[in-house]
C-alpha positions, 0 to 999 in steps of 0.5 A: 654922541660926539659934541664938537666946537667948530673954528675958524679963521683965527689968524694966529690969535692964540684963541686962549679966550675960547678955552672955556667953550671947549671944556665941554666938547669931545673934538675941535675942528678947524676950517682953516686959516690958523696962520701959526702952529703955536696959536693951535697948540694949546687946543691940540693938547687937550682935545682931538683936533682935526683941520684943513689948511687955508689960503693964509696958512704957511708951507709948515700948516700945509704939511700938517693939514691937508686941503680938504678932509672927508670922514665920518663922525658917528654916521655922519659924512663930513667934507671940510675945506676952507674955500668953498662957498655956500648953497646956491654959491659953491665953488666948482671944486667943492660942487664936484666934491659934494656931488662925489662924496655926498656928505651930510655935512659940509664945512668951510671957513674963509668969509669969516661970517658965521652961517648955517644953511641947508641945502635941499637940492645936494641934501647937505647942511653947510656950516661956516663958523665965522672967525674967532680972530681979530683980523678980517671984516667980520664984526663979531668973533664966532665959533659954533658948538653942535653934536652929532648923535648917530646921524642926527646933527642937533644942539647947534649953538652959536657962541658970540665971542664979542666985538672984533674991535675990542683989544685982545 
């Protein structure tokens, strides 16, 4: 059983305010728009960390993290990228990856809008954790936590971190 925190779009916000939500997880996955290496340093020091780069990320971050990650967590094949759309509105690049690799879980960021939606056509669960940062058009800062247990994705939890407009 693997407990995961899924985050995205911090845009250099250091995320000290999310640390309490990471205590109970085994791994942290980041769906891009990190902004600065310094902003994720403390997370990488305490948890196994996996990420992709986003459209605002620097060449340094793009050297450290790939555009796409495809891997297995327990018995669940995962595809993670930053920009990719959602069921019924995938980018062409991502739709091709979904068809080729047939993951059970597809993760992206970019929209800053927390969304979890099942695609019965491609038989894939889509997750976008929204944004835990302060930059963007989202109203509420969010992250997701969930468990992968063998072939099951379960215990999904949306964590609301408060209003984006409150002071840091």
